[in-house]
C-alpha positions in Angstrom: -34.2 10.1 5.5 -32.7 6.8 4.2 -30.1 4.1 4.3 -28.3 3.1 1.1 -27.1 -0.5 0.7 -24.8 -1.8 -2.1 -24.4 -5.5 -2.3 -21.7 -7.0 -4.6 -22.2 -4.2 -7.2 -20.3 -4.5 -10.5 -20.1 -2.2 -13.5 -18.6 -3.4 -16.8 -18.7 -1.1 -19.9 -19.2 -2.8 -23.2 -16.2 -1.0 -24.7 -14.0 -1.7 -21.7 -10.3 -2.4 -22.2 -9.5 -6.0 -22.3 -6.7 -7.3 -20.2 -4.4 -9.6 -22.2 -3.7 -13.0 -20.7 -0.1 -13.8 -19.6 0.0 -16.7 -22.0 -1.4 -16.9 -25.5 -3.9 -19.6 -24.6 -5.5 -17.6 -21.7 -8.7 -15.7 -22.4 -8.6 -12.0 -22.2 -10.9 -10.6 -19.4 -12.8 -7.4 -19.5 -11.7 -5.1 -16.6 -14.7 -3.8 -14.6 -15.0 -0.1 -13.8 -16.4 -1.1 -10.4 -15.8 -4.5 -8.7 -17.7 -6.1 -5.9 -18.7 -2.9 -4.2 -20.3 -3.8 -0.8 -21.3 -1.1 1.7 -24.1 -0.1 4.0 -24.6 3.7 4.3 -26.5 4.6 7.5 -29.2 7.2 7.7 -28.0 10.8 8.0 -24.3 9.8 7.2 -22.0 12.0 5.2 -20.2 9.5 3.0 -17.3 10.6 0.8 -16.1 8.4 -2.1 -12.5 9.5 -2.8 -9.7 8.2 -5.1 -7.7 9.1 -8.3 -9.4 9.6 -11.7 -10.7 6.4 -13.1 -11.1 4.6 -9.8 -14.9 4.1 -10.2 -16.2 6.6 -7.6 -18.4 8.7 -10.0 -19.6 5.5 -11.7 -20.7 4.1 -8.3 -22.5 7.4 -7.6 -24.2 7.3 -11.0 -25.4 3.7 -10.4 -27.0 4.8 -7.2 -28.7 7.7 -9.1 -29.8 5.4 -11.9 -27.8 7.2 -14.6 -25.7 4.0 -15.1 -27.1 0.5 -15.4 -25.8 -2.0 -12.9 -24.0 -5.0 -14.5 -24.4 -7.1 -11.4 -25.4 -6.8 -7.8 -28.1 -5.0 -5.9 -28.7 -1.4 -4.6 -31.3 -0.6 -1.9 -32.6 2.7 -0.6 -34.1 1.8 2.7 -35.4 -1.7 2.1 -36.5 -1.0 -1.5 -34.5 -2.7 -4.3 -33.9 0.1 -6.9 -32.0 -1.7 -9.6 -34.8 -1.3 -12.2 -36.4 1.9 -10.7 -36.3 5.0 -12.9 -34.0 7.8 -11.6 -37.0 10.1 -11.1 -38.7 7.6 -8.8 -35.7 6.9 -6.5 -36.3 10.0 -4.4 -32.8 11.2 -4.7 -31.3 14.5 -5.8 -28.0 14.9 -7.6 -25.7 18.0 -7.8 -23.3 17.9 -10.8 -19.7 19.2 -11.3 -20.8 21.6 -14.0 -23.9 22.9 -12.2 -26.2 21.8 -15.1 -28.4 24.9 -14.8 -30.8 26.0 -17.6 -29.2 29.2 -19.0 -32.5 30.5 -20.3 -34.3 30.3 -17.0 -34.0 32.5 -13.9 -32.7 31.2 -10.6 -36.2 30.9 -9.3 -37.3 28.8 -12.4 -34.2 26.7 -12.2 -35.0 25.8 -8.6 -38.7 25.4 -9.2 -38.3 23.3 -12.3 -38.2 19.9 -10.6 -41.2 20.7 -8.4 -43.3 21.7 -11.4 -42.8 18.2 -12.9 -43.0 16.3 -9.6 -46.3 14.9 -8.2 -47.1 14.4 -4.5 -49.6 12.2 -2.7 -52.7 13.9 -1.4 -56.4 13.3 -0.9 -59.3 14.3 -3.2 -61.2 17.5 -2.3 -64.5 19.0 -3.4 -65.0 22.6 -4.6 -65.3 23.8 -1.1 -61.9 22.3 -0.1 -63.5 19.5 1.9 -62.1 16.0 1.7 -64.2 13.5 -0.4 -64.8 10.2 1.3 -65.4 6.8 -0.2 -68.1 4.3 0.7 -66.1 3.3 3.8 -65.8 6.9 4.9 -62.1 7.1 4.2 -60.2 9.8 2.3 -59.6 9.0 -1.4 -55.8 9.2 -2.2 -54.7 10.9 -5.4 -51.4 12.1 -7.0 -51.4 15.8 -7.7 -48.9 18.5 -8.8 -47.6 21.2 -6.5 -49.6 24.4 -6.5 -47.9 27.7 -7.5 -48.0 28.9 -3.9 -46.5 25.7 -2.6 -43.6 25.9 -5.1 -43.0 29.6 -4.2 -42.9 28.8 -0.5 -40.4 26.0 -0.9 -38.1 28.0 -3.3 -38.0 31.1 -1.2 -37.4 29.1 2.0 -34.5 27.3 0.3 -33.1 30.5 -1.1 -33.0 32.0 2.4 -31.0 28.9 3.7 -28.4 29.4 0.9 -28.4 33.2 1.0 -29.4 33.6 -2.7 -32.8 35.1 -2.1 -31.7 38.3 -3.8 -30.7 36.5 -6.9 -34.0 34.7 -7.7 -34.7 36.9 -10.7 -31.2 36.7 -12.3 -30.1 34.3 -15.0 -27.2 31.9 -14.3 -24.8 33.9 -16.5 -25.2 36.9 -14.1 -23.9 34.8 -11.2 -20.5 33.9 -9.9 -19.3 30.3 -9.8 -20.1 30.0 -6.1 -23.6 31.4 -6.6 -24.3 29.0 -9.4 -23.2 26.1 -7.2 -25.6 27.4 -4.5 -28.4 27.4 -7.0 -27.6 23.8 -8.0 -27.7 22.8 -4.4 -30.9 24.7 -3.9 -32.6 22.9 -6.8 -31.8 19.6 -5.0 -32.8 20.8 -1.6 -36.3 22.0 -2.5 -37.3 18.5 -3.4 -36.4 17.2 0.1 -35.0 13.9 -1.2 -34.1 10.9 0.9 -30.5 11.0 -0.4 -28.3 13.8 -1.8 -25.7 12.8 -4.3 -22.9 15.3 -5.1 -20.4 14.6 -7.9 -17.3 16.8 -7.4 -19.4 19.9 -7.0 -16.6 22.2 -6.0 -13.9 21.3 -8.5 -14.7 24.3 -10.8 -14.2 26.8 -8.0 -11.0 28.7 -7.0 -9.2 27.6 -3.8 -10.7 30.2 -1.5 -14.2 29.8 -2.7 -13.8 26.0 -2.6 -12.9 26.2 1.1 -15.9 28.5 1.8 -18.3 26.2 0.0 -16.9 23.2 1.9 -18.0 24.9 5.1 -21.4 25.8 3.6 -22.1 22.2 2.6 -21.2 20.9 6.0 -23.5 23.4 7.6 -26.2 22.5 5.1 -25.8 18.8 5.9 -26.1 19.4 9.6 -29.2 21.6 9.1 -31.0 19.2 6.7 -30.1 16.0 8.7 -30.3 13.7 5.7 -28.0 11.2 3.9 -25.2 12.7 1.8 -23.0 10.8 -0.7 -20.2 13.0 -2.0 -17.6 12.2 -4.7 -14.2 13.9 -4.9 -10.6 13.3 -5.9 -9.5 15.9 -3.3 -8.5 14.1 -0.1 -8.6 17.4 1.8 -12.4 17.6 1.0 -12.8 14.0 2.1 -10.9 14.5 5.4 -12.8 17.7 6.4 -16.3 16.8 5.2 -17.0 13.0 5.6 -18.2 11.1 8.6 -16.8 8.1 6.8 -14.5 7.9 3.8 -14.5 5.2 1.1 -11.0 5.1 -0.6 -11.2 3.5 -4.1 -8.6 2.4 -6.6 -9.1 0.6 -9.9 -12.7 0.0 -9.2 -12.1 -1.7 -5.8 -12.7 -0.4 -2.3 -9.4 -0.1 -0.5 -10.6 1.0 2.9 -13.7 2.4 4.6 -13.5 4.4 7.9 -13.6 7.6 9.7 -11.2 10.3 8.4 -8.8 10.1 11.4 -8.8 6.3 11.5 -7.7 6.2 7.8 -5.0 8.7 8.6 -3.7 6.9 11.6 -4.2 3.3 10.5 -4.1 2.9 6.7 -4.6 -0.6 5.5 -2.1 -0.5 2.7 0.5 1.7 1.0 -2.0 3.2 -1.4 -4.3 4.5 1.3 -1.4 5.7 3.4 0.0 7.7 0.4 -3.4 9.0 -0.7 -4.7 10.3 2.6 -2.6 13.1 4.0 -0.9 16.2 2.6 2.1 16.3 2.0 2.1 12.6 1.1 3.6 10.0 3.5 7.3 9.2 3.0 7.9 5.6 1.9 11.3 3.7 2.1 12.0 0.1 1.1 14.2 -1.6 3.8 14.5 -4.4 6.3 13.3 -4.7 9.9 14.9 -6.8 12.6 13.8 -8.4 15.8 15.3 -5.7 18.0 13.2 -3.0 16.2 16.0 -1.7 14.1 15.0 -0.7 10.5 17.7 -0.3 7.8 16.5 1.8 4.8 17.4 4.5 2.2 21.2 4.4 1.7 21.8 2.3 4.8 20.2 4.8 7.2 19.0 3.4 10.5 16.3 4.0 13.1 15.0 1.9 16.0 11.3 1.5 16.7 10.5 1.5 20.5 9.5 -1.9 21.9 5.9 -0.9 22.8 5.3 0.3 19.3 7.2 -2.6 17.6 4.9 -5.1 19.4 1.9 -3.6 17.6 3.1 -5.0 14.3 2.6 -8.6 13.1 6.3 -9.6 12.6 6.2 -13.4 13.3 8.3 -14.2 10.1 11.0 -11.7 10.9 13.8 -14.2 11.3 17.1 -12.5 10.5 15.3 -9.6 8.8 12.1 -9.0 6.9 11.7 -6.9 3.8 9.3 -4.1 4.4 8.1 -0.7 3.2 8.5 1.9 6.0 6.2 4.9 6.0 6.4 8.1 8.1 4.3 11.3 7.6 6.1 14.6 6.9 4.5 16.1 10.0 6.1 13.4 12.2 9.7 14.5 11.2 11.5 17.5 12.8 14.7 19.2 11.9 17.8 19.7 14.1 21.5 20.4 13.8 22.9 17.4 15.8 23.0 13.7 15.1 21.0 11.5 17.6 21.6 7.8 17.1 18.6 5.6 16.1 16.2 8.4 15.6 17.9 10.9 13.2 19.0 10.8 9.6 21.5 13.2 8.0 20.3 14.8 4.8 21.0 17.5 2.3 18.3 20.2 1.7 17.2 20.2 -2.0 13.9 22.2 -2.1 12.2 24.5 0.4 8.6 25.6 0.3 8.0 28.3 2.9 4.3 28.6 3.4 4.3 31.0 6.3 2.8 28.8 9.1 4.9 25.9 8.1 7.8 24.9 5.9 8.0 21.9 3.6 11.5 20.6 3.2 12.6 18.2 0.5 15.9 16.6 1.5 18.1 13.8 0.2 19.8 11.4 2.6 22.3 10.6 -0.2 25.6 12.4 0.5 26.0 13.7 -3.0 25.0 17.3 -3.6 23.0 18.7 -6.5 21.0 15.4 -7.1 17.8 17.5 -7.1 15.2 14.7 -6.4 16.7 12.1 -8.7 16.2 9.1 -6.3 12.9 8.8 -4.6 14.3 6.0 -2.4 16.6 8.5 -0.6 14.2 11.6 -0.7 12.5 12.7 2.6 9.7 15.3 2.9 9.3 17.0 6.2 6.6 19.5 7.2 8.0 21.6 10.0 7.6 24.9 11.9 10.9 26.8 11.9 12.0 30.3 13.0 14.8 30.3 10.4 14.5 28.2 7.2 17.6 26.2 6.0 19.0 26.9 2.6 19.6 24.6 -0.4 22.5 22.2 -0.1 22.7 22.8 3.7 23.3 19.6 5.8 20.6 19.0 8.4 19.4 16.2 10.6 15.9 14.9 10.3 14.5 13.4 13.6 11.9 10.7 13.1 9.1 10.3 15.6 9.7 6.5 15.9 6.3 6.0 17.6 4.6 7.2 14.4 6.3 4.8 12.0 4.2 2.6 9.7 5.4 -0.8 8.4 4.0 -2.5 5.3 4.7 -5.9 3.7 7.2 -5.3 0.9 5.4 -7.8 -1.4 1.7 -7.2 -0.8 2.0 -3.6 0.4 -0.5 -4.4 3.2 -0.1 -2.9 6.6 1.7 -5.1 9.1 -0.2 -3.5 12.0 -2.0 -6.1 14.1 
């Protein structure tokens, strides 16, 4: 079991794209793939790095694994600095997106391969199996390879955990995608590493199998009781699997926190939009001292005083430019207008999913716009007995206690 600490870690590739200076005389700077990454991962945590493609999450994972050199900063496993430690000596195991199994080997040999190369600490024994003592009467430490019986015991025990014992004699080509992923996990588990690193291990699976494997990995994590660091671009995976989530963008950490905390209290517009499905609605507008918000084609809602006081609005004056956010699940549908909480809108697209309905509506009064103006589009996730039809006029009721306010210029949350 281990802690992992990253202190001011940077990664700059030699062929990185250079950012041009605003003026001709300014020097062009190389854009880092990872910038000033600082974090302490506690023992037995399940940490998820999440963000869009190119945000630096896989690069960070590979630096922890030793597959990428660190440009600057320090990485520790427990209290051991590992910047210059070879990957094989870091006591970590990595599961890749493409499984990385040896096609010419059986499942058993794939899982046993790392153990055959690995050495463990033991003590010298004589021909009778008795420990050999030195002049001080102490056992003589040695490094030895695993025995055939030790390897078999570990592989079989791990195969039972993953329910792949019946496939040990098969080649990878005779397995399904989910079974191959279990083999890749098994190859990592048999080594009993201090840290598991998983780089988008489920992205090649279909939706149903991906959901099943998510559950299997969570159960595996709870059973093994070790540190997991998981990389994904899928925020659903992040929300359902991680004890803490690290949201990244353009090489920078945007926010770190428990899944529900990031959902309820995003630090900026990016995190608010990235966490949660469907994505949060955003509207540029102005907020006033009485809690009134004017937005999207001069629509109006009023935030309750108790909620309004939770925002830092000292510079409000005669109105403050803001970005208002509200999640689709915090909007309901009705047929009557209620002042200060409802918005009239025209239905444009309906996604009936059975247990819920996703409605895309436009609060512009012109029909047949079909999602032309994102500033007037509203997405609502609702449960309805009877779904509306396209071009129908409806009223969307905002849960004004669930509204988020962000600074229009910095896009940072205004929550105190």
